[in-house]
Each structure stands twice: as structure tokens, then as C-alpha cells.
C-alpha positions in Angstrom: 41.6 233.1 123.8 38.7 231.6 121.9 36.6 233.9 119.9 33.0 233.7 118.8 32.5 232.8 115.1 31.4 235.6 112.9 27.6 235.6 112.2 26.1 234.0 109.1 22.7 234.7 107.7 20.9 238.0 107.3 23.0 240.9 108.7 21.1 244.2 108.7 23.1 247.3 107.7 21.2 249.7 110.0 20.4 253.2 109.2 21.7 255.6 111.8 19.0 257.9 113.1 20.4 261.3 113.7 18.6 264.4 115.1 18.9 267.8 113.4 21.5 268.8 116.0 23.8 265.9 115.1 23.0 263.7 118.1 22.1 260.1 117.8 18.3 259.7 118.1 18.1 257.1 120.9 14.4 256.5 120.8 14.4 256.3 117.0 17.3 253.8 117.1 15.4 251.7 119.7 12.2 251.6 117.5 14.3 250.7 114.5 16.1 247.9 116.3 12.9 246.5 117.8 11.4 246.2 114.3 14.6 244.6 112.8 15.9 242.3 115.5 13.2 239.5 115.2 14.2 239.1 111.5 18.0 239.1 111.4 21.0 237.1 112.6 23.2 240.2 113.4 23.2 244.0 113.0 25.9 246.3 111.5 26.1 249.8 112.8 28.0 252.9 111.5 28.6 251.1 108.2 29.9 253.1 105.2 26.5 252.6 103.5 23.2 252.9 105.4 24.9 253.5 108.7 26.5 256.8 107.4 29.8 255.8 108.9 31.7 258.5 106.8 29.7 261.3 108.4 29.9 260.0 112.0 32.6 261.4 114.3 34.3 259.0 116.7 32.1 260.4 119.5 28.9 259.9 117.5 30.0 256.3 116.9 30.6 255.9 120.6 27.1 257.2 121.4 25.6 255.0 118.7 27.4 252.0 120.2 26.3 252.9 123.7 22.6 253.2 122.7 22.7 250.1 120.5 24.1 248.0 123.4 21.2 249.1 125.6 18.6 247.8 123.2 20.5 244.6 122.1 21.2 243.3 125.6 23.5 240.6 124.2 20.7 239.1 122.2 22.6 238.9 118.9 26.0 239.7 117.3 26.8 243.3 116.6 29.2 244.5 113.9 30.7 248.0 114.3 32.5 249.7 111.5 35.6 251.5 112.9 37.4 252.7 109.7 38.3 256.3 109.5 40.3 258.5 107.0 43.7 257.5 108.4 45.4 254.7 110.3 45.8 256.8 113.4 42.2 258.0 113.3 41.0 254.4 112.9 43.1 253.3 115.9 41.7 256.2 118.0 38.1 255.4 117.0 38.6 251.7 117.7 40.2 252.5 121.1 37.4 254.8 122.1 34.8 252.1 121.1 36.7 249.4 122.9 36.9 251.4 126.1 33.1 252.1 125.8 32.5 248.4 125.5 34.6 247.7 128.6 33.0 250.5 130.6 29.5 249.0 129.8 30.9 245.6 130.8 29.2 244.2 127.7 29.8 240.5 127.0 27.7 239.9 124.0 29.2 239.1 120.6 30.7 242.2 119.1 32.9 242.3 115.9 35.0 245.3 114.8 34.6 245.7 111.1 37.4 247.5 109.2 38.0 248.4 105.6 41.8 248.4 105.7 42.5 249.4 102.1 40.6 252.6 102.7 43.6 254.0 104.7 46.4 251.3 104.4 48.0 249.5 101.5 48.4 245.7 101.3 52.1 246.1 102.3 52.4 245.6 106.0 48.7 244.7 106.5 49.5 241.6 108.5 51.7 243.6 110.9 49.0 246.2 111.2 46.5 243.6 112.3 48.9 241.9 114.7 49.3 245.2 116.4 45.6 246.0 116.5 44.7 242.6 117.8 47.0 243.0 120.8 44.7 245.6 122.2 41.3 244.2 121.0 39.1 242.3 123.3 36.7 241.4 120.5 37.3 239.8 117.1 37.6 241.5 113.7 35.8 241.1 110.4 37.6 242.6 107.4 35.7 244.5 104.8 37.0 244.3 101.2 35.2 246.8 99.0 37.2 248.0 95.9 34.5 250.6 94.9 34.7 252.2 98.3 38.5 252.3 98.1 38.5 253.7 94.6 36.1 256.5 95.7 38.7 257.6 98.1 41.1 258.3 95.3 44.1 257.1 97.2 47.2 256.2 95.2 47.3 252.6 96.3 48.3 250.1 93.7 45.4 247.7 94.5 41.8 248.2 95.6 41.4 244.6 96.8 43.1 242.7 99.6 45.6 240.5 97.8 45.0 236.8 98.0 48.4 236.1 99.6 47.9 238.8 102.2 44.4 237.5 103.0 45.8 234.0 103.6 48.3 235.5 106.1 45.5 237.5 107.8 43.3 234.4 108.0 46.0 232.9 110.3 45.4 235.6 112.9 42.9 234.1 115.4 41.1 237.4 116.1 40.2 237.9 112.4 37.0 235.9 112.2 35.5 236.9 108.8 35.4 238.8 105.6 32.6 241.0 104.2 33.3 240.9 100.5 32.0 243.3 97.9 33.3 242.7 94.4 33.5 240.4 91.4 32.8 236.7 91.6 36.2 236.2 90.0 37.9 237.8 93.0 35.7 235.8 95.3 36.8 232.6 93.6 40.5 233.6 94.2 39.8 234.1 97.9 
């Protein structure tokens, strides 16, 4: 199966408009997207930063995805952060979003973004993605952010994806890119 290449250029990390009752503000999201879309190459929703991904439940993410797809209408790539507190929660969220995408019969470019070291160590990471990729209809973009991992306070030995592990992950066809946050020295190693 051939996959779309991950977007390059300006990728907007969208703020998630939320009503006081916790629902996604659809009209607010639409206005926000209408202002941003002419100026970017892709949008990233539910990110751990502006997208408030840590505070969004799986069902809020599903609603956010649903409302974003209505506005995008396949005009540009969409990146969706799926990472949760645990591997099981991440898989459930990804499955829920994948089903929503299939139900909408959406064929535009969508990329699942995951920060694997937030809930998983480097050990067995290739196997983890081989398993995830068997159920994914859309490609993945990995997110390596050591500060985000350190904030979690997990007892993992490393806060970056190891270079040798990344080389193995790069061989998986469905993994199409890497969002890297960190030192230039580490970037040079990659």
C-alpha cells in the first residue's frame, strides 16, 4: 500500500476551542480553521501543546476530528495526536479515531501522530509499531520530545528515541515522518 508523504512546510498546531461545558466549539473551530488554512501546508489537532491533547478525552478527540474533517474537506494534510497515558489507552483512542475516519469515508491525507516514549520504552518499539500499523489505514508520524517525556516522570532509561531504534522504525512503510523537538546534537545523530 502506498502512503502519502508527510507534509513539509508550515504546520499549524491548532488551539482546541472548547465550550465551558467541555464540548468542542464547532463554529469556533470552523472560524479558526478558515483563518489559518490559506497560510499553512497542514494542520495538527489535539497536540500536547496548543491543542490541549492532555486534557482531551478520547471522545473529545473524536468530536474534534469529526468537526475538523467537515471544514477541511480533504484540502490539506491533517495530523492528529493520539498519545494517551498508557499503551492500551493510546490504542483505544487510535482505534476510535480510525473508526470515525472510516465512518466519515474521509479520503484526505491524515497522519496519526504519536509520542511513543510517553507511554512506552525504546525496548520493543519496533514490534509495537508493526502491531499498530496492521490496523491503521493512515500513516504515522512519530513525535520525539524529551521534555514532554521527562515531565511525565516515567522511569524510562531514555527520553529520546534511540538512533538504532529510529533506523528500524524508518523501515516500516507506514511511518512517514518524525516531529523532532530537542538538541541539534541529537538531530545530527538522527
